C-alpha positions as CSV (number, residue, x, y, z in Angstrom):
1,X,28.0,1.2,-22.0
2,X,28.4,2.8,-18.6
3,X,25.6,5.1,-19.2
4,X,23.2,2.3,-20.2
5,X,24.1,0.3,-17.0
6,X,23.5,3.3,-14.8
7,X,20.2,4.1,-16.4
8,X,18.9,0.5,-16.3
9,X,20.0,-0.1,-12.8
10,X,17.0,2.0,-11.5
11,X,13.7,0.3,-12.1
12,X,10.4,2.4,-11.9
13,X,9.7,1.0,-8.4
14,X,13.2,2.1,-7.2
15,X,12.7,5.6,-8.6
16,X,9.2,5.7,-7.0
17,X,10.6,4.7,-3.6
18,X,13.3,7.4,-3.8
19,X,10.8,10.0,-4.9
20,X,8.3,9.2,-2.2
21,X,11.0,9.2,0.6
22,X,12.3,12.5,-0.7
23,X,8.8,14.0,-0.7
24,X,8.3,12.8,2.9
25,X,11.7,14.4,3.9
26,X,10.6,17.7,2.3
27,X,7.3,17.6,4.1
28,X,9.1,17.0,7.4
29,X,11.4,20.0,6.7
30,X,8.4,22.2,5.8
31,X,6.7,21.3,9.1
32,X,9.9,21.0,11.2
33,X,8.6,23.6,13.7
34,X,5.6,21.3,14.5
35,X,7.4,18.0,14.4
36,X,9.8,17.6,17.3
37,X,11.4,14.5,16.0
38,X,12.0,15.9,12.5
39,X,15.8,15.2,12.6
40,X,15.1,11.6,13.4
41,X,12.6,11.4,10.5
42,X,14.9,13.1,8.1
43,X,17.6,10.6,9.0
44,X,15.3,7.7,8.3
45,X,14.1,9.0,4.9
46,X,17.6,9.9,3.9
47,X,18.9,6.4,4.9
48,X,16.1,4.8,2.8
49,X,17.1,6.8,-0.2
50,X,20.8,6.0,0.2
51,X,20.2,2.3,0.7
52,X,17.9,2.2,-2.3
53,X,20.6,3.8,-4.5
54,X,23.3,1.4,-3.1
55,X,21.1,-1.6,-3.8
56,X,20.5,-0.5,-7.4
57,X,24.3,0.0,-7.9
58,X,24.9,-3.5,-6.6
59,X,22.3,-5.1,-8.7
60,X,24.7,-7.8,-10.0
61,X,26.3,-8.6,-6.7
62,X,24.6,-11.9,-6.0
63,X,21.3,-13.5,-5.1
64,X,21.2,-12.1,-1.6
65,X,21.4,-8.5,-2.9
66,X,18.8,-9.3,-5.6
67,X,16.4,-10.7,-3.1
68,X,17.0,-7.8,-0.7
69,X,16.4,-5.3,-3.5
70,X,13.4,-7.1,-5.0
71,X,11.5,-8.2,-1.8
72,X,13.1,-7.3,1.5
73,X,13.9,-3.7,1.0
74,X,10.6,-2.7,-0.7
75,X,8.8,-4.3,2.3
76,X,11.0,-2.5,4.8
77,X,10.5,0.8,3.0
78,X,6.7,0.5,2.9
79,X,6.5,-0.5,6.6
80,X,8.9,2.2,7.8
81,X,7.2,4.9,5.8
82,X,3.8,3.8,7.2
83,X,5.1,3.6,10.7
84,X,6.5,7.2,10.5
85,X,3.1,8.5,9.4
86,X,2.1,8.3,13.1
87,X,4.6,11.0,13.8
88,X,3.6,13.2,10.9
89,X,-0.1,13.2,10.0
90,X,-1.5,14.7,13.2
91,X,1.1,17.5,13.0
92,X,0.7,18.3,9.3
93,X,-3.1,17.9,9.3
94,X,-4.7,17.8,12.8
95,X,-8.3,17.9,11.6
96,X,-9.6,14.3,11.6
97,X,-12.5,13.8,9.2
98,X,-14.3,10.9,11.0
99,X,-17.4,12.9,11.5
100,X,-17.6,13.6,7.8
101,X,-17.1,9.9,6.9
102,X,-19.7,8.8,9.5
103,X,-22.1,11.3,8.1
104,X,-21.6,10.1,4.5
105,X,-22.1,6.5,5.5
106,X,-25.4,7.4,7.2
107,X,-26.6,9.4,4.2
108,X,-25.8,6.6,1.9
109,X,-27.5,3.8,3.9
110,X,-29.8,5.5,6.4
111,X,-27.9,3.6,9.2
112,X,-24.4,3.4,10.6
113,X,-23.2,0.3,8.6
114,X,-20.8,-1.0,11.3
115,X,-23.5,-0.7,13.9
116,X,-26.1,-2.4,11.8
117,X,-23.9,-5.3,10.8
118,X,-22.8,-6.1,14.4
119,X,-25.7,-8.4,14.9
120,X,-24.4,-10.6,12.1
121,X,-20.9,-10.8,13.4
122,X,-20.9,-14.1,15.2
123,X,-17.8,-15.5,16.8
124,X,-17.3,-17.9,13.9
125,X,-17.8,-15.1,11.4
126,X,-15.4,-12.9,13.3
127,X,-12.7,-15.6,13.1
128,X,-13.2,-16.0,9.4
129,X,-13.2,-12.3,8.6
130,X,-10.3,-11.4,10.9
131,X,-8.3,-14.1,9.2
132,X,-9.2,-12.8,5.7
133,X,-8.4,-9.3,6.8
134,X,-4.9,-10.4,7.9
135,X,-4.2,-11.9,4.4
136,X,-3.6,-8.3,3.3
137,X,-0.1,-8.6,4.5
138,X,0.7,-11.7,2.5
139,X,-1.1,-11.0,-0.8
140,X,1.7,-8.8,-2.4
141,X,4.4,-11.2,-1.2
142,X,2.6,-14.2,-2.6
143,X,2.3,-12.5,-6.0
144,X,6.0,-11.5,-5.9
145,X,7.1,-15.1,-5.0
146,X,5.0,-16.6,-7.8
147,X,6.4,-14.3,-10.4
148,X,10.0,-14.6,-9.1
149,X,9.8,-18.4,-9.0
150,X,8.7,-18.4,-12.6
151,X,11.5,-16.1,-13.7
152,X,9.2,-13.4,-15.0
153,X,11.4,-10.5,-14.2
154,X,9.5,-7.8,-16.2
155,X,6.1,-8.8,-14.8
156,X,7.6,-8.8,-11.3
157,X,9.1,-5.4,-11.7
158,X,5.9,-4.0,-13.1
159,X,3.9,-5.6,-10.3
160,X,6.3,-4.2,-7.7
161,X,5.8,-0.7,-9.1
162,X,2.0,-1.0,-9.0
163,X,2.0,-2.3,-5.4
164,X,4.3,0.4,-4.2
165,X,2.4,3.0,-6.0
166,X,-0.8,1.9,-4.4
167,X,0.7,1.9,-0.9
168,X,2.2,5.4,-1.4
169,X,-0.9,6.9,-2.9
170,X,-2.8,5.6,0.1
171,X,-0.3,7.2,2.4
172,X,-0.9,10.5,0.7
173,X,-4.6,10.0,1.3
174,X,-4.0,9.5,5.0
175,X,-2.1,12.8,5.2
176,X,-4.8,14.7,3.2
177,X,-7.8,13.0,4.9
178,X,-6.8,11.8,8.3
179,X,-9.4,9.5,10.0
180,X,-9.2,7.0,12.9
181,X,-11.9,4.7,11.7
182,X,-15.0,3.3,13.5
183,X,-13.1,1.2,16.0
184,X,-11.5,4.3,17.5
185,X,-14.0,7.0,16.6
186,X,-17.2,5.4,17.8
187,X,-16.5,2.5,20.2
188,X,-19.1,3.8,22.6
189,X,-21.8,3.1,20.1
190,X,-21.3,-0.6,19.8
191,X,-23.2,-3.1,22.0
192,X,-20.2,-5.3,22.6
193,X,-16.6,-5.9,21.7
194,X,-15.7,-8.2,18.8
195,X,-15.1,-11.7,20.1
196,X,-14.1,-14.9,18.2
197,X,-13.7,-18.5,18.9
198,X,-9.9,-18.9,18.4
199,X,-8.1,-16.4,16.3
200,X,-10.1,-13.2,16.2
201,X,-8.8,-11.8,19.4
202,X,-5.1,-12.6,18.8
203,X,-5.2,-11.2,15.3
204,X,-6.9,-8.0,16.3
205,X,-4.5,-7.5,19.2
206,X,-1.6,-8.1,16.9
207,X,-2.8,-5.7,14.3
208,X,-3.5,-3.0,16.9
209,X,0.1,-3.5,18.1
210,X,1.7,-3.4,14.7
211,X,-0.4,-0.6,13.2
212,X,-1.2,1.5,16.2
213,X,-3.2,4.6,15.7
214,X,-2.1,6.1,12.4
215,X,-5.2,7.9,11.2
216,X,-5.2,5.6,8.2
217,X,-8.9,4.9,7.5
218,X,-9.4,6.8,4.3
219,X,-8.9,5.5,1.7
220,X,-9.0,1.9,2.7
221,X,-5.4,0.7,1.9
222,X,-6.5,-2.9,2.5
223,X,-9.1,-2.6,-0.2
224,X,-6.8,-0.8,-2.6
225,X,-3.9,-3.2,-2.2
226,X,-6.0,-6.3,-2.3
227,X,-7.8,-5.2,-5.5
228,X,-4.5,-4.1,-7.1
229,X,-2.9,-7.5,-6.4
230,X,-6.1,-9.2,-7.6
231,X,-5.8,-7.3,-10.9
232,X,-2.1,-8.2,-11.3
233,X,-2.8,-11.8,-10.5
234,X,-5.5,-11.9,-13.1
235,X,-3.0,-10.6,-15.7
236,X,0.1,-12.6,-14.7
237,X,-1.0,-15.7,-12.7
238,X,-4.5,-16.8,-13.3
239,X,-4.1,-19.7,-10.8
240,X,-3.1,-17.3,-8.0
241,X,-6.1,-15.1,-9.0
242,X,-8.6,-17.9,-8.3
243,X,-6.8,-18.8,-5.1
244,X,-6.9,-15.3,-3.6
245,X,-10.3,-14.2,-5.1
246,X,-12.4,-15.4,-2.1
247,X,-10.0,-14.1,0.6
248,X,-9.9,-10.7,-1.1
249,X,-13.7,-10.5,-1.2
250,X,-13.9,-11.6,2.5
251,X,-11.2,-9.1,3.3
252,X,-13.2,-6.2,1.8
253,X,-16.3,-7.3,3.8
254,X,-14.1,-7.6,7.0
255,X,-12.9,-4.0,6.7
256,X,-16.4,-2.8,7.6
257,X,-17.8,-5.7,9.7
258,X,-14.7,-5.8,11.9
259,X,-14.9,-2.0,12.4
260,X,-11.6,-1.0,10.7
261,X,-13.2,1.1,8.0
262,X,-16.4,3.0,7.1
263,X,-18.1,2.0,3.8
264,X,-16.9,5.2,2.2
265,X,-13.4,4.2,3.0
266,X,-13.9,1.0,1.0
267,X,-15.3,3.1,-1.9
268,X,-12.2,5.2,-1.6
269,X,-10.1,2.1,-1.6
270,X,-11.8,0.9,-4.8
271,X,-11.0,4.3,-6.3
272,X,-7.4,4.0,-5.1
273,X,-7.0,0.7,-6.9
274,X,-8.5,2.1,-10.1
275,X,-6.2,5.1,-9.9
276,X,-3.2,2.9,-9.3
277,X,-3.9,0.7,-12.3
278,X,-4.7,3.7,-14.5
279,X,-1.6,5.6,-13.5
280,X,0.6,2.5,-13.6
281,X,-0.5,1.4,-17.0
282,X,-0.1,5.0,-18.3
283,X,3.4,5.3,-16.9
284,X,4.5,2.0,-18.5
285,X,2.9,2.9,-21.8
286,X,4.8,6.2,-21.8
287,X,8.0,4.3,-20.8
288,X,7.6,1.8,-23.6
289,X,7.0,4.5,-26.1
290,X,10.0,6.4,-24.9
291,X,12.1,3.3,-25.2
292,X,10.9,2.7,-28.8
293,X,11.7,6.2,-29.7
294,X,15.3,5.8,-28.4
295,X,15.7,2.6,-30.3
296,X,14.5,4.2,-33.5
297,X,16.9,7.1,-33.0
298,X,19.7,4.7,-32.5
299,X,18.7,2.8,-35.6
300,X,18.6,5.9,-37.7
301,X,22.0,7.0,-36.4
302,X,23.5,3.6,-37.1
303,X,22.1,3.8,-40.7
304,X,23.6,7.2,-41.2
305,X,27.0,6.2,-40.0
């Protein structure tokens, strides 16, 4: 019985979090000579791993622990790992690829899309699009709350794995293909700053403060996460799917019109969502088949005894 409890105490999302933090720790060690704060980063990643293991071992310790393990700690892990990328990416891969992305956009459309679209970005449109862009931070949480409130533990755990997989795959992309995005790479080319009626400025200032300069343009994590959540909502909560469909579409438009991403970033974000769903479904299929095999073996052993 002890073995079964130990095995089941770690969900796929928990193991993924441990694995990704361990990979970041290894990366920091490999590039320690270039990263001055590598002991600090190593402590952070090690702490996340330890806390994840402790939370898994305390899975039956009460509702506070469950909520921490299911919602709070995954959010904390995702945010901390993202924030530390600012200390890693430029050291590991100092060659930004903005010039390549700008060139690809121009070859595809014959214009620079963010420049061409600026004439359509009215103050009202800016407020609407910036608001839609900000919903990115609430989409996964909304899905999690809906599934948790309905007591659909298996669907919640699978969705959590998909969301975390999408985030961490996007982080790998930022390390391999670092890019600032149009708002930082080509500000001198725009005729004017983005202005809104009420919320555009405060939202943009808040996002700049929270996200900083992370070289996180390619692939578009906003697009990838939004589409992944939309897929999960379609499968597990059709009502939520219809509620978030329009905001997600506006969010994707906002990534380009509000100068956060190039169009090729969005294409990369779509590919990211597809890869997340494909890998996630494959993993869960293999996991299910493995579980069925174990049950069959146990049944055969019981029949023999």
